[in-house]
C-alpha positions in Angstrom: 33.3 -65.0 -154.4 36.0 -67.1 -155.2 38.9 -67.6 -153.1 41.3 -64.9 -155.2 38.4 -62.3 -154.8 38.4 -62.9 -151.0 42.0 -62.7 -150.6 41.7 -59.3 -152.4 38.9 -58.2 -150.0 40.7 -59.4 -146.9 43.9 -57.8 -148.0 42.5 -54.2 -149.0 40.7 -54.5 -145.5 44.3 -55.0 -144.1 45.2 -51.7 -146.1 47.9 -54.2 -147.7 49.7 -54.0 -150.8 50.1 -57.1 -153.0 53.5 -56.8 -152.8 53.5 -56.6 -148.7 51.2 -59.7 -148.7 53.8 -61.5 -150.8 57.1 -60.4 -148.7 54.8 -62.1 -145.7 54.2 -65.2 -147.5 57.8 -65.4 -149.0 56.2 -65.6 -152.6 56.3 -62.9 -155.8 53.6 -60.2 -156.0 53.1 -61.8 -159.2 51.5 -64.9 -157.6 49.0 -62.8 -155.4 48.0 -61.2 -158.7 47.2 -64.5 -160.4 45.3 -65.3 -157.3 43.3 -62.4 -157.0 42.5 -62.3 -160.8 41.6 -66.3 -160.3 44.2 -67.6 -162.4 45.6 -69.5 -160.2 45.1 -70.6 -156.1 47.6 -70.4 -153.5 49.4 -73.6 -152.3 47.2 -75.5 -149.8 50.4 -74.8 -147.4 50.3 -71.1 -147.9 46.4 -71.2 -146.5 46.9 -71.3 -142.7 49.4 -68.3 -142.9 47.1 -66.2 -145.1 44.4 -66.6 -142.6 46.7 -65.8 -140.0 47.9 -62.8 -141.7 44.5 -61.7 -142.4 43.3 -62.4 -138.7 40.5 -65.3 -140.1 39.8 -68.4 -139.8 40.4 -71.1 -142.4 36.4 -71.5 -142.4 36.0 -67.7 -142.6 38.4 -67.8 -145.8 36.3 -70.2 -147.6 33.1 -68.7 -146.2 32.1 -71.9 -144.6 28.5 -71.4 -143.1 27.9 -74.0 -140.4 24.5 -72.8 -139.7 23.6 -73.9 -143.5 25.5 -77.1 -142.7 23.5 -77.9 -139.8 20.2 -77.6 -141.2 21.3 -79.6 -144.0 22.4 -82.3 -142.0 19.2 -82.3 -139.8 17.2 -82.3 -143.4 19.6 -85.4 -144.4 19.4 -87.4 -141.0 17.6 -90.6 -140.8 14.2 -90.8 -138.9 14.2 -92.7 -135.5 11.5 -95.5 -135.1 8.9 -92.8 -133.7 9.4 -90.9 -137.2 10.8 -88.0 -135.2 
């Protein structure tokens, strides 16, 4: 799921309109609409505020999966001298 679709998902879970979200961010509701339709992306400086409004972390907003990262890192880690 793209960032815009995630913003729409979290906004709807908060029972917010595009206009309400836009007002809290100090932007136009057309900008929010463009994000949600994947026509543009929010400015990087707005991302922490968006996460705060939705009461989530930036990792949640970007769907970062630390378990998968840990597995990848352990597979990619070099073996020590004993082969472990």
